[in-house]
Backbone as CSV, one residue per row, in Angstrom:
resi,resn,N_x,N_y,N_z,CA_x,CA_y,CA_z,C_x,C_y,C_z
1,UNK,-1.120,11.830,18.298,0.192,12.430,18.047,0.494,12.510,16.547
2,UNK,0.206,11.409,15.815,0.487,11.396,14.383,-0.294,12.484,13.647
3,UNK,-1.582,12.629,13.987,-2.399,13.644,13.326,-1.875,15.050,13.584
4,UNK,-1.436,15.299,14.821,-0.894,16.619,15.162,0.376,16.907,14.360
5,UNK,1.228,15.878,14.257,2.474,16.050,13.514,2.193,16.286,12.033
6,UNK,1.217,15.549,11.481,0.885,15.715,10.066,0.327,17.105,9.779
7,UNK,-0.507,17.603,10.671,-1.049,18.953,10.494,0.072,19.987,10.513
8,UNK,1.016,19.801,11.440,2.147,20.725,11.522,3.042,20.592,10.292
9,UNK,3.268,19.360,9.844,4.107,19.128,8.674,3.499,19.759,7.428
10,UNK,2.187,19.661,7.309,1.506,20.256,6.161,1.685,21.764,6.156
11,UNK,1.672,22.363,7.329,1.822,23.809,7.428,3.268,24.240,7.152
12,UNK,4.243,23.454,7.651,5.649,23.795,7.479,6.178,23.438,6.099
13,UNK,5.600,22.404,5.487,6.023,21.851,4.190,7.343,21.101,4.292
14,UNK,8.416,21.732,4.753,9.683,21.032,4.988,10.220,21.415,6.363
15,UNK,10.931,20.463,6.998,11.464,20.723,8.334,12.488,19.653,8.697
16,UNK,13.297,19.952,9.698,14.236,18.989,10.265,13.698,18.506,11.610
17,UNK,14.277,17.434,12.104,13.825,16.866,13.371,13.871,17.896,14.489
18,UNK,14.977,18.645,14.549,15.122,19.620,15.636,14.089,20.742,15.539
19,UNK,13.644,21.050,14.328,12.641,22.105,14.161,11.322,21.698,14.813
20,UNK,10.914,20.477,14.561,9.614,20.035,15.063,9.690,19.625,16.535
21,UNK,10.888,19.199,16.973,11.066,18.877,18.399,10.876,20.107,19.266
22,UNK,11.262,21.267,18.754,11.114,22.498,19.528,9.649,22.865,19.711
23,UNK,8.783,22.284,18.850,7.349,22.579,18.939,6.582,21.456,19.624
24,UNK,6.881,20.217,19.221,6.144,19.057,19.724,6.786,18.417,20.946
25,UNK,8.052,18.735,21.191,8.750,18.109,22.304,9.640,16.976,21.821
26,UNK,10.549,16.529,22.667,11.493,15.483,22.283,10.811,14.112,22.268
27,UNK,11.508,13.165,21.652,11.019,11.790,21.641,10.022,11.482,20.548
28,UNK,10.027,12.250,19.461,9.041,12.033,18.389,9.673,11.422,17.137
29,UNK,10.960,11.102,17.212,11.636,10.585,16.019,11.019,9.275,15.541
30,UNK,10.653,8.397,16.479,10.038,7.118,16.092,8.704,7.343,15.378
31,UNK,7.944,8.330,15.833,6.653,8.638,15.192,6.888,9.151,13.779
32,UNK,7.901,9.990,13.612,8.227,10.510,12.289,8.624,9.379,11.348
33,UNK,9.399,8.419,11.858,9.821,7.295,11.029,8.630,6.448,10.604
34,UNK,7.654,6.304,11.489,6.439,5.565,11.145,5.673,6.289,10.032
35,UNK,5.606,7.599,10.120,4.911,8.379,9.096,5.637,8.305,7.757
36,UNK,6.955,8.218,7.800,7.732,8.036,6.570,7.444,6.667,5.969
37,UNK,7.482,5.633,6.827,7.232,4.271,6.351,5.825,4.121,5.786
38,UNK,4.864,4.846,6.361,3.476,4.779,5.894,3.238,5.612,4.645
39,UNK,4.249,6.386,4.236,4.112,7.174,3.018,3.494,8.541,3.211
40,UNK,3.360,8.998,4.477,2.765,10.306,4.722,3.800,11.426,4.684
41,UNK,5.068,11.077,4.949,6.151,12.054,4.920,7.285,11.532,4.054
42,UNK,8.027,12.448,3.452,9.281,12.120,2.772,10.436,12.438,3.707
43,UNK,11.539,11.713,3.559,12.745,12.024,4.309,13.934,11.875,3.371
44,UNK,14.574,12.984,3.058,15.733,12.987,2.176,16.791,13.897,2.782
45,UNK,17.973,13.331,3.065,19.066,14.134,3.599,18.754,14.791,4.915
46,UNK,17.990,14.131,5.764,17.651,14.678,7.072,16.543,15.712,7.052
47,UNK,15.951,15.945,5.897,14.879,16.932,5.772,13.568,16.207,5.490
48,UNK,12.599,16.451,6.339,11.270,15.870,6.170,10.410,16.810,5.330
49,UNK,9.498,16.212,4.570,8.547,17.028,3.817,7.210,16.323,3.797
50,UNK,6.160,17.121,3.780,4.805,16.578,3.789,4.464,16.027,2.414
51,UNK,3.910,14.832,2.394,3.507,14.207,1.132,1.990,14.141,1.094
52,UNK,1.402,14.980,0.274,-0.052,14.961,0.138,-0.472,13.686,-0.579
53,UNK,-1.441,12.997,-0.007,-1.910,11.749,-0.598,-2.906,12.027,-1.712
54,UNK,-2.693,11.349,-2.831,-3.603,11.504,-3.962,-4.740,10.522,-3.792
55,UNK,-5.906,11.034,-3.510,-7.060,10.164,-3.323,-7.642,9.765,-4.667
56,UNK,-7.870,8.481,-4.829,-8.495,8.016,-6.052,-9.961,8.423,-6.059
57,UNK,-10.465,8.902,-7.190,-11.901,9.214,-7.241,-12.714,7.944,-7.075
58,UNK,-13.770,8.035,-6.287,-14.603,6.860,-6.045,-15.392,6.515,-7.302
59,UNK,-15.455,5.233,-7.642,-16.271,4.827,-8.795,-17.746,5.130,-8.541
60,UNK,-18.530,5.139,-9.620,-19.955,5.420,-9.500,-20.661,4.432,-8.587
61,UNK,-20.147,3.204,-8.509,-20.824,2.197,-7.695,-20.925,2.624,-6.236
62,UNK,-19.998,3.465,-5.755,-20.068,3.924,-4.377,-21.253,4.878,-4.173
63,UNK,-21.635,5.577,-5.224,-22.662,6.605,-5.090,-24.079,6.037,-5.085
64,UNK,-24.212,4.785,-5.488,-25.538,4.203,-5.613,-25.836,3.143,-4.561
65,UNK,-25.035,3.122,-3.509,-25.257,2.151,-2.439,-25.122,2.850,-1.091
66,UNK,-25.877,2.378,-0.140,-25.868,2.979,1.192,-24.541,2.721,1.888
67,UNK,-24.269,3.523,2.912,-23.055,3.331,3.696,-23.041,1.951,4.332
68,UNK,-24.200,1.494,4.769,-24.291,0.167,5.380,-23.916,-0.924,4.386
69,UNK,-24.401,-0.804,3.150,-24.095,-1.806,2.135,-22.604,-1.759,1.768
70,UNK,-22.042,-0.555,1.693,-20.624,-0.425,1.386,-19.772,-1.046,2.486
71,UNK,-20.201,-0.882,3.731,-19.471,-1.503,4.835,-19.514,-3.027,4.742
72,UNK,-20.635,-3.576,4.305,-20.747,-5.020,4.134,-19.844,-5.495,2.985
73,UNK,-19.797,-4.733,1.910,-18.909,-5.065,0.798,-17.458,-5.034,1.270
74,UNK,-17.133,-4.016,2.070,-15.788,-3.892,2.610,-15.428,-5.104,3.460
75,UNK,-16.352,-5.542,4.301,-16.095,-6.705,5.145,-15.890,-7.958,4.309
76,UNK,-16.653,-8.103,3.248,-16.481,-9.258,2.359,-15.090,-9.240,1.730
77,UNK,-14.665,-8.063,1.285,-13.338,-7.955,0.683,-12.257,-8.290,1.699
78,UNK,-12.389,-7.736,2.900,-11.383,-7.966,3.936,-11.339,-9.431,4.355
79,UNK,-12.484,-10.091,4.332,-12.554,-11.505,4.730,-12.114,-12.438,3.613
80,UNK,-11.809,-11.884,2.447,-11.369,-12.710,1.336,-12.492,-13.414,0.613
81,UNK,-13.726,-12.918,0.775,-14.861,-13.505,0.067,-14.761,-13.144,-1.416
82,UNK,-14.844,-14.120,-2.288,-14.737,-13.857,-3.718,-15.881,-12.953,-4.179
83,UNK,-15.624,-12.206,-5.230,-16.606,-11.212,-5.682,-17.933,-11.857,-6.079
84,UNK,-17.899,-13.018,-6.715,-19.147,-13.679,-7.106,-19.953,-14.102,-5.882
85,UNK,-19.286,-14.607,-4.867,-19.968,-15.001,-3.640,-20.533,-13.783,-2.922
86,UNK,-19.750,-12.699,-2.868,-20.221,-11.471,-2.229,-21.406,-10.897,-2.992
87,UNK,-21.343,-10.998,-4.306,-22.450,-10.525,-5.145,-23.746,-11.249,-4.801
88,UNK,-23.655,-12.555,-4.608,-24.839,-13.350,-4.273,-25.326,-13.027,-2.860
89,UNK,-24.405,-12.946,-1.910,-24.778,-12.718,-0.515,-25.429,-11.356,-0.309
90,UNK,-24.954,-10.348,-1.023,-25.416,-8.974,-0.815,-26.403,-8.511,-1.879
91,UNK,-26.738,-9.417,-2.810,-27.712,-9.113,-3.859,-27.282,-7.892,-4.662
92,UNK,-26.028,-7.928,-5.113,-25.457,-6.869,-5.941,-24.924,-7.524,-7.205
93,UNK,-25.068,-6.861,-8.333,-24.584,-7.403,-9.592,-23.103,-7.737,-9.537
94,UNK,-22.718,-8.817,-10.193,-21.324,-9.260,-10.151,-20.391,-8.207,-10.736
95,UNK,-20.795,-7.553,-11.816,-19.947,-6.524,-12.426,-19.718,-5.364,-11.462
96,UNK,-20.778,-4.989,-10.733,-20.651,-3.906,-9.743,-19.710,-4.315,-8.624
97,UNK,-19.851,-5.548,-8.128,-18.987,-6.025,-7.060,-17.529,-6.060,-7.518
98,UNK,-17.309,-6.465,-8.749,-15.944,-6.482,-9.267,-15.360,-5.078,-9.325
99,UNK,-16.198,-4.071,-9.615,-15.720,-2.687,-9.613,-15.285,-2.241,-8.226
100,UNK,-16.054,-2.638,-7.200,-15.655,-2.343,-5.824,-14.304,-2.975,-5.521
101,UNK,-14.184,-4.242,-5.811,-12.955,-4.972,-5.495,-11.758,-4.396,-6.271
102,UNK,-11.978,-4.038,-7.514,-10.905,-3.468,-8.326,-10.421,-2.154,-7.726
103,UNK,-11.360,-1.345,-7.255,-10.990,-0.073,-6.638,-10.183,-0.304,-5.359
104,UNK,-10.604,-1.253,-4.544,-9.876,-1.562,-3.315,-8.440,-1.991,-3.632
105,UNK,-8.275,-2.845,-4.637,-6.935,-3.317,-4.995,-6.061,-2.155,-5.484
106,UNK,-6.647,-1.259,-6.254,-5.876,-0.124,-6.761,-5.418,0.770,-5.616
107,UNK,-6.271,0.947,-4.615,-5.895,1.754,-3.458,-4.736,1.108,-2.703
108,UNK,-4.812,-0.210,-2.530,-3.727,-0.931,-1.857,-2.422,-0.740,-2.628
109,UNK,-2.503,-0.922,-3.947,-1.300,-0.820,-4.777,-0.687,0.575,-4.692
110,UNK,-1.500,1.601,-4.842,-0.963,2.961,-4.867,-0.404,3.382,-3.514
111,UNK,-1.056,2.955,-2.442,-0.553,3.327,-1.118,0.799,2.688,-0.841
112,UNK,0.933,1.401,-1.169,2.220,0.759,-0.925,3.284,1.284,-1.889
113,UNK,2.864,1.689,-3.095,3.819,2.258,-4.049,4.341,3.601,-3.558
114,UNK,3.471,4.415,-2.975,3.916,5.692,-2.404,4.920,5.469,-1.287
115,UNK,4.645,4.475,-0.429,5.577,4.158,0.652,6.895,3.642,0.087
116,UNK,6.816,2.829,-0.967,8.028,2.317,-1.612,8.883,3.459,-2.148
117,UNK,8.259,4.418,-2.804,9.020,5.533,-3.377,9.751,6.324,-2.300
118,UNK,9.132,6.440,-1.129,9.795,7.136,-0.026,11.038,6.384,0.415
119,UNK,10.905,5.066,0.593,12.065,4.246,0.958,13.140,4.326,-0.132
120,UNK,12.707,4.247,-1.378,13.635,4.221,-2.506,14.412,5.522,-2.613
121,UNK,13.760,6.646,-2.331,14.441,7.944,-2.385,15.576,8.008,-1.375
122,UNK,15.374,7.359,-0.236,16.402,7.369,0.806,17.504,6.357,0.537
123,UNK,17.122,5.196,0.014,18.073,4.106,-0.193,17.675,3.325,-1.441
124,UNK,18.110,3.751,-2.622,17.729,3.043,-3.847,18.246,1.610,-3.870
125,UNK,17.404,0.694,-4.282,17.791,-0.699,-4.414,17.448,-1.190,-5.811
126,UNK,18.177,-2.203,-6.241,17.882,-2.827,-7.519,16.701,-3.768,-7.355
127,UNK,15.714,-3.618,-8.205,14.504,-4.429,-8.090,14.802,-5.896,-8.373
128,UNK,14.037,-6.768,-7.725,14.061,-8.191,-8.017,12.873,-8.488,-8.930
129,UNK,13.160,-8.837,-10.175,12.093,-9.111,-11.121,11.631,-10.555,-10.986
130,UNK,10.307,-10.716,-10.865,9.715,-12.050,-10.821,8.538,-12.078,-11.797
131,UNK,8.194,-13.250,-12.273,7.140,-13.368,-13.286,5.946,-14.167,-12.772
132,UNK,4.779,-13.701,-13.156,3.537,-14.424,-12.963,2.873,-14.490,-14.338
133,UNK,2.597,-15.692,-14.821,2.014,-15.841,-16.170,2.874,-15.124,-17.220
134,UNK,4.194,-15.198,-17.063,5.157,-14.564,-17.985,5.074,-13.044,-17.986
135,UNK,4.400,-12.471,-17.010,4.331,-11.012,-16.868,5.274,-10.592,-15.750
136,UNK,6.196,-9.657,-15.985,7.140,-9.257,-14.940,6.498,-8.367,-13.874
137,UNK,6.886,-8.605,-12.645,6.527,-7.750,-11.509,7.823,-7.498,-10.750
138,UNK,7.977,-6.310,-10.191,9.244,-5.921,-9.575,9.075,-5.790,-8.062
139,UNK,9.936,-6.502,-7.338,9.860,-6.576,-5.885,10.994,-5.771,-5.249
140,UNK,10.671,-5.146,-4.128,11.643,-4.471,-3.284,11.350,-4.862,-1.836
141,UNK,12.376,-4.965,-1.034,12.187,-5.273,0.387,12.831,-4.179,1.223
142,UNK,12.023,-3.552,2.061,12.502,-2.552,3.013,11.916,-2.871,4.380
143,UNK,12.771,-2.890,5.401,12.335,-3.181,6.767,11.544,-4.493,6.811
144,UNK,12.001,-5.463,6.042,11.396,-6.795,5.987,9.975,-6.786,5.433
145,UNK,9.601,-5.723,4.743,8.277,-5.615,4.141,8.406,-5.609,2.628
146,UNK,7.569,-6.395,1.966,7.623,-6.511,0.512,6.813,-5.405,-0.152
147,UNK,7.416,-4.776,-1.156,6.748,-3.761,-1.964,6.751,-4.215,-3.417
148,UNK,5.712,-3.800,-4.152,5.491,-4.271,-5.510,5.368,-3.081,-6.458
149,UNK,5.950,-3.204,-7.649,5.802,-2.180,-8.687,5.645,-2.866,-10.035
150,UNK,4.878,-2.231,-10.906,4.679,-2.826,-12.230,5.824,-2.505,-13.182
151,UNK,6.721,-1.599,-12.759,7.934,-1.313,-13.514,9.004,-0.842,-12.524
152,UNK,10.273,-1.075,-12.825,11.328,-0.718,-11.861,11.424,0.788,-11.656
153,UNK,11.695,1.185,-10.431,11.859,2.599,-10.126,13.194,3.098,-10.665
154,UNK,13.221,4.358,-11.061,14.417,4.933,-11.665,15.043,5.972,-10.749
155,UNK,16.353,6.078,-10.832,17.092,7.083,-10.088,18.450,7.281,-10.755
156,UNK,19.035,8.462,-10.597,20.377,8.712,-11.112,21.436,8.263,-10.113
157,UNK,21.004,7.950,-8.899,21.935,7.497,-7.871,22.257,6.011,-8.053
158,UNK,23.326,5.575,-7.446,23.716,4.171,-7.525,22.737,3.320,-6.717
159,UNK,22.248,2.255,-7.346,21.325,1.350,-6.656,22.112,0.275,-5.923
160,UNK,21.648,-0.063,-4.740,22.277,-1.105,-3.940,21.573,-2.435,-4.176
161,UNK,22.315,-3.525,-4.166,21.654,-4.834,-4.284,20.971,-5.201,-2.972
162,UNK,19.962,-6.039,-3.044,19.385,-6.587,-1.829,20.404,-7.528,-1.183
163,UNK,20.399,-7.574,0.136,21.306,-8.481,0.829,20.877,-9.925,0.598
164,UNK,21.726,-10.861,0.981,21.382,-12.276,0.831,20.131,-12.621,1.641
165,UNK,20.046,-12.053,2.847,18.872,-12.306,3.682,17.611,-11.736,3.050
166,UNK,17.718,-10.530,2.485,16.564,-9.912,1.829,16.155,-10.692,0.583
167,UNK,17.142,-11.142,-0.173,16.847,-11.915,-1.379,16.145,-13.222,-1.028
168,UNK,16.565,-13.841,0.065,15.913,-15.074,0.506,14.484,-14.803,0.944
169,UNK,14.285,-13.698,1.634,12.936,-13.318,2.065,12.030,-13.087,0.855
170,UNK,12.541,-12.410,-0.159,11.771,-12.179,-1.386,11.443,-13.508,-2.052
171,UNK,12.403,-14.420,-2.078,12.178,-15.726,-2.689,11.056,-16.473,-1.987
172,UNK,11.061,-16.448,-0.643,10.019,-17.121,0.135,8.645,-16.506,-0.141
173,UNK,8.593,-15.165,-0.135,7.315,-14.488,-0.378,6.825,-14.707,-1.801
174,UNK,7.742,-14.732,-2.739,7.361,-14.981,-4.130,6.743,-16.372,-4.277
175,UNK,7.348,-17.368,-3.632,6.803,-18.727,-3.689,5.402,-18.771,-3.105
176,UNK,5.209,-18.032,-2.042,3.891,-17.992,-1.415,2.879,-17.291,-2.318
177,UNK,3.312,-16.207,-2.932,2.418,-15.458,-3.816,2.059,-16.271,-5.061
178,UNK,2.994,-17.072,-5.551,2.705,-17.897,-6.724,1.536,-18.843,-6.461
179,UNK,1.411,-19.286,-5.220,0.299,-20.181,-4.872,-1.018,-19.422,-4.801
180,UNK,-0.951,-18.119,-4.497,-2.167,-17.315,-4.373,-2.608,-16.743,-5.720
181,UNK,-1.644,-16.321,-6.526,-1.964,-15.758,-7.840,-2.128,-16.937,-8.796
182,UNK,-3.282,-17.563,-8.732,-3.466,-18.853,-9.401,-4.633,-18.874,-10.383
183,UNK,-5.098,-17.702,-10.766,-6.214,-17.645,-11.709,-5.811,-16.750,-12.878
184,UNK,-6.061,-17.237,-14.094,-5.628,-16.500,-15.278,-6.249,-15.108,-15.371
185,UNK,-7.421,-14.906,-14.745,-8.047,-13.585,-14.775,-7.212,-12.540,-14.038
186,UNK,-6.303,-13.004,-13.180,-5.455,-12.086,-12.436,-4.361,-11.486,-13.310
187,UNK,-4.224,-11.973,-14.541,-3.226,-11.411,-15.453,-3.524,-9.941,-15.725
188,UNK,-4.816,-9.593,-15.728,-5.195,-8.197,-15.897,-5.013,-7.479,-14.565
189,UNK,-4.332,-6.345,-14.584,-4.022,-5.606,-13.351,-3.233,-6.503,-12.391
190,UNK,-2.238,-7.201,-12.936,-1.487,-8.189,-12.158,-0.823,-7.588,-10.929
191,UNK,-0.148,-6.446,-11.097,0.572,-5.850,-9.974,-0.367,-5.533,-8.813
192,UNK,-1.602,-5.127,-9.133,-2.576,-4.819,-8.087,-2.976,-6.091,-7.324
193,UNK,-3.130,-7.194,-8.036,-3.458,-8.463,-7.382,-2.299,-8.927,-6.498
194,UNK,-1.076,-8.791,-6.988,0.082,-9.198,-6.193,0.194,-8.335,-4.941
195,UNK,0.004,-7.020,-5.103,0.074,-6.120,-3.946,-0.995,-6.458,-2.921
196,UNK,-2.193,-6.794,-3.401,-3.277,-7.149,-2.482,-2.906,-8.366,-1.649
197,UNK,-2.406,-9.410,-2.293,-2.082,-10.634,-1.565,-0.889,-10.431,-0.629
198,UNK,0.095,-9.654,-1.054,1.220,-9.346,-0.176,0.740,-8.584,1.055
199,UNK,-0.205,-7.687,0.843,-0.775,-6.884,1.929,-1.559,-7.761,2.900
200,UNK,-2.291,-8.720,2.381,-3.066,-9.603,3.246,-2.176,-10.432,4.163
201,UNK,-1.014,-10.818,3.685,-0.106,-11.615,4.495,0.353,-10.852,5.733
202,UNK,0.398,-9.527,5.633,0.955,-8.715,6.712,-0.104,-8.147,7.649
203,UNK,-1.368,-8.408,7.371,-2.441,-7.829,8.161,-3.328,-8.937,8.734
204,UNK,-3.898,-8.681,9.907,-4.931,-9.591,10.389,-6.293,-8.999,10.036
205,UNK,-7.335,-9.781,10.189,-8.665,-9.345,9.736,-9.125,-8.077,10.443
206,UNK,-8.788,-7.930,11.697,-9.216,-6.733,12.428,-8.563,-5.488,11.840
207,UNK,-7.254,-5.580,11.554,-6.562,-4.430,10.987,-7.082,-4.098,9.600
208,UNK,-7.463,-5.111,8.841,-8.014,-4.867,7.518,-9.293,-4.052,7.615
209,UNK,-10.166,-4.427,8.544,-11.438,-3.728,8.688,-11.228,-2.288,9.148
210,UNK,-10.323,-2.104,10.086,-10.030,-0.747,10.553,-9.458,0.089,9.417
211,UNK,-8.582,-0.506,8.643,-7.962,0.189,7.508,-9.017,0.692,6.538
212,UNK,-9.933,-0.195,6.167,-10.925,0.208,5.174,-11.990,1.116,5.747
213,UNK,-12.297,0.949,7.032,-13.259,1.863,7.659,-12.721,3.287,7.611
214,UNK,-11.436,3.439,7.907,-10.814,4.767,7.847,-10.740,5.281,6.430
215,UNK,-10.502,4.386,5.474,-10.377,4.768,4.075,-11.698,5.258,3.510
216,UNK,-12.758,4.474,3.726,-14.056,4.796,3.143,-14.653,6.052,3.767
217,UNK,-14.320,6.306,5.030,-14.915,7.439,5.727,-14.152,8.738,5.500
218,UNK,-13.066,8.697,4.718,-12.313,9.931,4.474,-13.090,10.883,3.577
């Protein structure tokens, strides 16, 4: 159903719920909301629009390894195996393995950032700034899900504060992330590391593997 709706949305470019209901049938509003939350569609003022995803160019390291080896690297990343350990297990240079891992983190960061921008366009919120190694990172909470940005999002509209419950949730997640972001090397590309760990908290290992299998095969 989602793929059919996305194909139709791409063709229409912009549409309202009633427009697509006349084609796809009633009862699709929940599916549309999921596509908005996932960052595939925009929703502003009751008007949906197709959001083309910007695919990151694959690093050269992807071109010099078999699909089987890339799948093994993906599994190591999803299982939380450190790059040095994965390098040893798969007989791949540590620098190459770090390039794979860096690319995966960037994809996680950009995908969640796209989803954040969609939420923010509908309901702007004031970012909660938190620091790791004295470096600021900006948190937003939508639908009880944490989003990360390396700089606060801008809008001419009035920003709403996070509720007390949302602020408490951010505080809890920040405390948890502080325990995970515990290596000085993470200071480089900090927002990507924070996004990765926040993402891991919300996914189980099976979903991680499915996510990356779909990503790599695109």
